[in-house]
N, C-alpha and C positions, 0 to 999 in steps of 0.2 A: 226769355228779357222777365226781370222781375218788373209786375205792373206797379208797385212802390218800392221807391228806395228804401235803402237799408241805411244811407249815410246819414246820422245824426254830425252836424258840425260844432265841435266844442270849441265857443271863441273868448276863452281864458285869455289865450295870447294877445287879442286884440285888446279887452280891457288892459292888461297889463303895461302895454305900449301905451295907451291912452294917457295913463297913471305914471307916467314920467315927467309929464307936465300935465298943471292943470288946466288943461284945454279942454277941446269934447272933441278933439279928434285923434285919431282914427273912432269913429261911431259902431258902436257895440251893435246897436239897432241897426243901421244904415247896412254896413258887412252884413247880419242877419238876414237882411232882406235879400241882398243879395244872391247868396246860397241858397235860401229857399228858393225867389224866384228863378235859380238855376237848375231845380229838381232835387235840393236838399230834403229829407223826409222831416228836419226839424232841427232844431238847435238844443245844445245840453252847456250847461254853464253849470261851475263850481264854485259857488260862495263861499269862500274864507272868512272866519270871524275878523279879523284884519281888513280885510275887506283890500286887501293887496293887489288883484286885478277886479273881480265882478263885484260891484256893489248890490246893495239890496235893491236901490234903485235901478238900475239895469234888470233885476229878476223881474220887477215889474213894469218897465218899458216894456222888457221883449213878451211879457204875458199880453199887454196890447195890442201889441204889434200882431202877433199870431192871431188872438180873438178878432180883430179890425180889418188886417187884411190877407190872412192865411187860414182858417180856420178847418182845412184839411193838416196844417201840422202840428209838429207837438214840441214842446217844450219838455225838456228834464232837468231835473235838481239834482244834484249829487252832494251828499254831506253827510257828515256824523251828526247823527239824529240826538243833536243837545236840544235842550229848550229853545232855544232861539233857532234853529234851523228848522224844529218842526212846527213851529211858530207861523215863521215863513212858508212853509207847504204850506200851511192851510190857509194862509193870507192869499200866497199867489196861485193855489191848487193848479200847479202844471198838471201834464198829461200823467207824467212819468216820474217817481221818485227814486234815483239810485242811493241807497245808503252803502257808505263806504268807511271801513273803520279805521278812518285817518286822525294822528294825533294834528292840533292845529297849526303845529309849526312845520309839518312836511310840507315839501317843494310840490309834493305830487302823491298822488295813491298807488301804494306800491306793495300792496299785500293784499287778499281777501279776508272773511273775516272769520276769527277762532269761532266756529258755533256754538262749542260748547258752554265757552267762557261768557259769550253774550249773548246768552238764548234768552236773559228777563228783559233786556233792554229791546233786543230785534222784536221779539214779542208785542212790548210796547208800541212800538214806535208803527209795526205792519199795522197792528190793528187801527190805529188813529190815521194813517194813510187811506188806507181800505173804507174807513167811516165817510173820509171827503172823496171819496170817490177817484182816489189816485192810484196807479197803476205803481205796484212794488216791485222794484227788481234789486238783489243784493249781488254784492262786490267779490267773485269767491277768485281763489286761487286755481291754477289748471290743474284741480283733481277731481277726479272719477267720485270722490267720497262725499265732497262740498255740495252736491245738488239735492240729494235726497234730504238733507239738513233743511237746503234754504226752503225743500216743498214743505215740510214737517212744519214748518214756522210759519207757514203761510203766502209766502212768496209767489209770484207768480212769471216773475221772468229772474233769469241771474245777469250778470255781465261776466264772462270769464277774463280774469287779468290776463293780455298777451303780451304785458312786456318785457319775459324772459322772450318769448318768440321772435319778437320785433329787437331786441339786442342782436340775435344773430345774423345779422344784415351780408358780415362776414367771412362765418363759418356754416359752410351748408350741412355740415354731418348735425352739426349740433342744431341748426334751425330744423330740420327732419326731427329731432329729436325730440325738440320744444314743440311741434308743431302736431307730434304724437300726443303729448299730453292734454292740451289745448282739444283736440278734435275727441279725446277718452271722455274731458269733463262733460265736452259739449252732446256728447251721447249719450252719457248718463241724465245729461239734463230733460232731453229730450224724453228717456224714458219714463221720466218722473213728470211728467207732461206741463215741464214750464219751455217757457219762451227764452230763448239763447240771443244773447247779444256778447256782444266781444271788444277791448277796448286795451287800448293802449300801444303806442308804438307802429300803430300798421299804418300803410303806404304802400302808392299804387305797385310798389315791387312784391311785396309782401302777401296782399290781400287773396290773389289770385288762386294759391297753394291754400290758403285756407280754406274758400270755399268750393275747392274741384273736392275736398275731402267732407264740408260741411256744410253743404249748399244752403241748410234750411235756419241757418244763420240769420235772426231776423232785421237785426240794426248790429251797426259799427258806430261807434261813438269817437270821432277821430279828430285834437285838436294840434297838437304840436306836430305832425306830420304834413295835415291838412295845408295848416299856418305855413310852415317852411315850401310847400311846395305852391303855393299862392302867392307868396314874396316874388317866385319867380313869373309865374302864369296870371294871377288875378283868381281872385276868388271865385268867377263865376266859371274861368276855364278850368278852375281846380276841381270844384264840382261835378265838371264832365268828365275830368279825368280819373277820380276816382269813381264817379259810376259806372265807366268804362271796365275799370282793373275787376269794380263788383257783378263785369255781363249783364249790366243795366241800359247800357246804350251801345 
């Protein structure tokens, strides 16, 4: 059994539901607290420039929640390293930042960095985050060539994009092929000395096969699949279900 959970619950979907009305519920911090009390490693949020789900105020409230009540848990901020986003990272000082190559209009992150094209911007962002003592992770396609680039830039971790694997829920053969790609990238990252995270469309059904082949994955950021599960089972029980899928309970 794992001593520390791999599960970081992404609460963007909670914020999106809240923002349908000008009301304070569902509470982002309230449900984040339930998840952490139930055993989640931490909370992930991806604040967009238009604040269509997570707002800057949420980031500071989550940071305060973790500092005050859950000092052994982690806050991870995801985002494209614009000036505004970097100012937010500097002010909030999360435990981890995940830099993603998103256009502001994207509904979700759907590809990793082009490391050759984006080298200069990433070097600047990584240096700043390290100066603020924030762990740096870079979003990568499931490509075994990607981790070496991330390591050269100074990242400490990568998050492997598992969307194509998650999309194969009804196609076993294709799922195996996509899983092979994820595992190859994960093994390459480990060989480079990087911590390995994974995220996108992971569920209680597809996590066991991934961890059977890459048990060294240290974190899984799960939002959509977790929230869908929680609508049926509740936040606390869904934490338990995902941790069982990860072999932790």
